[in-house]
C-alpha positions in Angstrom: -10.1 -17.4 18.4 -7.1 -15.0 17.0 -6.7 -11.8 17.9 -5.7 -9.4 15.6 -3.2 -6.0 15.9 -2.6 -3.7 13.2 -0.6 -0.7 14.1 2.2 1.7 11.8 4.3 4.0 13.1 6.8 7.1 11.1 9.7 7.7 12.6 13.0 7.7 10.1 16.0 5.7 11.8 17.4 2.1 10.1 15.4 -0.5 11.9 16.7 -3.6 9.8 18.8 -4.7 12.8 15.5 -5.6 14.6 14.5 -8.3 12.1 16.3 -11.0 13.7 14.9 -10.2 17.1 11.6 -9.6 16.3 11.7 -13.0 14.4 13.0 -14.8 17.6 10.4 -13.1 19.7 7.8 -13.5 17.5 8.4 -17.5 17.2 8.3 -17.7 21.4 5.2 -16.3 21.3 3.6 -17.9 18.4 2.8 -14.7 16.7 1.7 -14.8 12.8 1.5 -12.2 10.4 3.7 -9.4 8.8 5.7 -6.4 9.4 7.1 -4.2 6.9 10.6 -2.5 8.3 11.6 0.4 6.4 13.6 3.2 6.7 11.0 5.5 7.1 9.4 3.3 10.1 7.3 0.2 10.6 4.0 -1.1 9.4 2.5 -4.3 10.7 -0.5 -6.7 11.1 0.2 -9.4 13.5 -2.0 -12.0 15.3 -2.3 -14.8 17.7 -4.2 -17.0 19.7 -3.0 -16.1 23.0 -4.2 -12.8 23.6 -1.7 -12.2 26.5 1.1 -13.5 23.9 0.2 -11.0 21.3 0.1 -8.4 24.1 3.9 -8.8 25.0 4.8 -8.8 21.6 3.1 -5.2 21.5 5.1 -4.3 24.4 8.3 -5.2 23.0 7.7 -3.6 19.9 6.9 -0.4 21.3 10.5 -0.2 23.3 11.6 0.9 19.5 8.1 2.4 18.1 6.8 4.2 21.4 3.9 6.2 18.8 2.1 3.2 17.8 -1.3 3.3 18.2 -3.1 -0.1 17.9 -6.0 -1.4 16.0 -8.0 -4.5 17.2 -10.1 -7.3 15.7 -10.7 -10.9 15.8 -11.8 -13.9 13.5 -12.4 -17.5 14.5 -10.0 -19.0 11.7 -6.1 -18.2 11.5 -5.4 -14.9 9.5 -2.0 -15.4 8.2 0.1 -18.8 7.4 3.4 -17.5 9.6 5.3 -14.8 10.8 7.0 -12.3 8.0 9.3 -9.5 8.0 9.6 -7.2 4.8 12.4 -5.0 4.3 11.8 -2.3 1.9 12.8 1.2 1.5 9.5 2.6 1.8 6.4 2.3 4.2 3.8 2.7 1.2 5.7 2.6 -2.3 4.3 6.0 -3.8 6.6 6.6 -7.0 7.8 10.0 -5.1 10.6 10.6 -3.0 8.2 12.3 -0.1 8.6 11.0 3.2 5.6 10.8 5.6 7.1 13.0 7.8 7.4 15.7 5.6 3.7 16.6 6.1 1.4 15.3 8.1 -2.7 16.2 8.1 -4.6 16.7 11.0 -6.1 13.6 12.4 -9.7 13.2 12.5 -10.8 10.8 15.6 -13.8 8.3 14.4 -16.5 10.0 16.8 -15.9 12.9 14.9 -15.5 11.8 10.9 -19.3 11.5 10.2 -19.6 15.5 11.3 -16.6 16.3 9.2 -17.4 14.6 6.2 -21.4 15.8 6.5 -19.8 19.7 6.0 -20.6 20.8 2.6 -17.1 22.0 2.2 -15.7 18.7 2.7 -14.1 16.5 0.1 -14.0 13.1 1.1 -10.8 10.9 -0.8 -10.5 7.2 -0.8 -6.8 6.7 -1.4 -7.1 3.4 -1.7 -6.9 1.1 -5.2 -9.4 0.2 -7.2 -10.3 -3.6 -6.1 -10.5 -2.1 -2.7 -12.8 0.5 -3.1 -15.0 -1.8 -5.3 -16.1 -3.6 -2.4 -17.0 -1.0 0.0 -16.0 2.7 0.7 -17.9 6.1 2.9 -20.7 7.6 1.2 -19.8 10.4 -1.1 -15.8 9.8 -1.7 -14.2 10.6 -4.5 -12.4 7.2 -6.1 -9.3 8.0 -8.0 -9.4 5.2 -9.7 -5.7 3.8 -8.9 -4.6 0.8 -9.9 -1.3 1.1 -7.1 -0.8 4.5 -5.0 1.9 5.1 -6.7 -0.5 6.8 -9.2 -2.3 8.5 -6.5 0.1 11.4 -7.4 -0.8 11.6 -10.4 -4.7 12.2 -9.2 -3.9 14.9 -7.0 -1.7 16.6 -9.7 -4.8 16.9 -12.3 -7.8 17.5 -10.0 -5.6 20.1 -7.9 -7.7 23.0 -9.0 -11.1 21.3 -7.7 -9.2 21.0 -4.5 -8.3 24.6 -3.6 -10.5 26.5 -1.0 -11.7 22.6 0.2 -11.3 20.8 3.3 -9.9 17.1 2.1 -10.4 14.2 4.3 -8.7 11.1 3.3 -9.1 7.7 4.4 -7.5 4.4 3.9 -7.5 0.9 5.4 -5.6 1.4 8.8 -4.1 4.9 8.2 -0.5 4.6 6.9 -1.6 5.4 3.3 -3.2 8.6 4.6 0.5 9.9 5.9 2.0 9.7 2.6 -0.9 11.0 0.8 -0.9 14.0 2.8 2.7 14.7 1.8 2.0 14.5 -1.9 -1.2 17.1 -1.1 1.2 19.5 0.5 3.8 19.1 -2.1 1.1 20.6 -4.7 0.5 23.1 -2.0 -3.3 21.9 -0.8 -2.6 22.1 2.8 -6.2 21.5 4.3 -5.9 18.1 4.6 -7.3 15.7 7.4 -6.8 12.3 8.1 -8.7 9.6 9.7 -7.1 8.3 12.2 -6.7 4.6 12.5 -8.4 4.4 9.0 -11.6 2.9 8.3 -10.8 0.2 10.6 -10.3 2.2 13.5 -14.2 4.3 12.3 -15.6 0.6 12.1 -14.3 -0.4 15.4 -14.9 2.9 17.7 -17.6 5.0 15.8 -21.2 4.4 17.4 -22.9 5.6 14.5 -21.2 4.0 11.1 -24.2 5.5 8.6 -21.6 6.6 6.2 -19.9 3.3 5.3 -21.1 1.7 2.4 -20.4 -2.2 1.6 -17.3 -4.0 3.3 -13.5 -3.6 3.9 -10.9 -5.3 2.1 -8.1 -6.6 4.5 -4.7 -7.8 4.0 -5.2 -11.1 5.3 -6.8 -14.6 5.0 -10.4 -12.7 5.9 -10.3 -10.7 2.4 -12.8 -8.8 3.6 -14.3 -7.7 7.2 -18.2 -6.4 7.5 -19.3 -3.2 9.7 -18.5 -5.2 12.8 -15.2 -6.5 12.1 -16.6 -9.8 11.3 -15.1 -11.8 8.3 -17.1 -10.3 4.9 -18.5 -12.1 2.2 -15.9 -12.1 -0.4 -13.5 -14.5 -1.6 -9.8 -14.0 -3.1 -8.3 -14.7 -6.5 -5.0 -16.4 -5.3 -3.9 -15.8 -9.1 -4.2 -11.8 -8.6 -5.3 -11.2 -5.2 -8.7 -9.3 -6.0 -11.6 -9.7 -4.0 -14.6 -12.0 -5.9 -18.1 -12.0 -4.9 -19.9 -15.2 -4.8 -21.2 -14.2 -8.3 -17.9 -13.7 -9.5 -17.2 -17.3 -8.6 -20.1 -18.5 -11.1 -18.0 -16.6 -14.1 -16.7 -19.2 -16.5 -13.3 -17.5 -16.3 -13.0 -18.2 -13.0 -10.8 -21.3 -11.9 -9.5 -21.6 -8.0 -6.3 -20.7 -7.8 -5.7 -20.1 -11.1 -7.8 -16.8 -12.2 -10.7 -14.8 -12.5 -12.6 -12.7 -14.9 -10.4 -9.4 -13.6 -7.0 -11.0 -14.2 -7.8 -13.6 -16.9 -6.9 -11.2 -19.8 -3.6 -10.1 -17.7 -1.8 -13.4 -17.0 0.1 -15.5 -19.6 -0.7 -19.8 -20.1 2.3 -20.1 -18.6 1.2 -18.2 -15.3 -1.7 -19.7 -15.0 0.1 -23.7 -15.5 2.1 -22.3 -13.0 -0.9 -21.5 -10.4 -2.4 -24.5 -11.1 0.5 -26.2 -10.0 0.7 -24.4 -7.1 -3.2 -24.7 -6.3 -2.8 -28.4 -6.6 0.0 -28.5 -4.0 -2.0 -26.5 -1.4 -5.0 -29.1 -2.0 -2.2 -32.0 -1.7 -1.2 -30.4 1.9 -4.7 -29.9 3.2 -5.5 -33.1 2.7 
């Protein structure tokens, strides 16, 4: 059994000095997963088979990021191959100069999300990308139809007249993208913005009535998706484009394990596919 911890914190400072010490501590405690360090703060999903070790690592992180709000789940199989730290300039690439600390919408706890969502004056907006919304979302939520978060600002700008006089409810996987999305709404003078605290994962973990959630939730680890009970979902992943695949998708003539799927067959070159095939062969060889 592996215990998973998801958290973020938006606080402006140069945290690049932490990379070496965090890597050392993760190695000592057998932590796997990914940490993104930026001048805007931290975003992370980590896991460990030993729960006490995971708690110890969280305590170490909290010395530098005291405002982290941790979400938890479990899985039978190891959700990450290794531990890595990525240094970036933004917590979430947005295509803007806005920072998550410029403006933050009010945070709505999971137990109040259903009531808020069902208000006739509420517009729910899923700030995630198409490949994520395709496997699950909240009932009645708008899909911005974005390929990446950098396109979200265009969605807000083009539709802002429809948002005036409405209360906007936004949500994402764990909450971090909503911090940036709130700033984007604010820059367009849309101020009545509310975020699902801790994102979809927090809702699924702590809401007693999950009636508004439909489908599964895409996650950025080996599970690919999780169901309403945070158990591993039914989707697989194309290792060429990283998009989720249903069992039916695996039957497509365009699907080749580790090489292509119906969604990326026309996006990749023959050279790309040959490279993916070689990589897939190496992975199979290591497993055997």
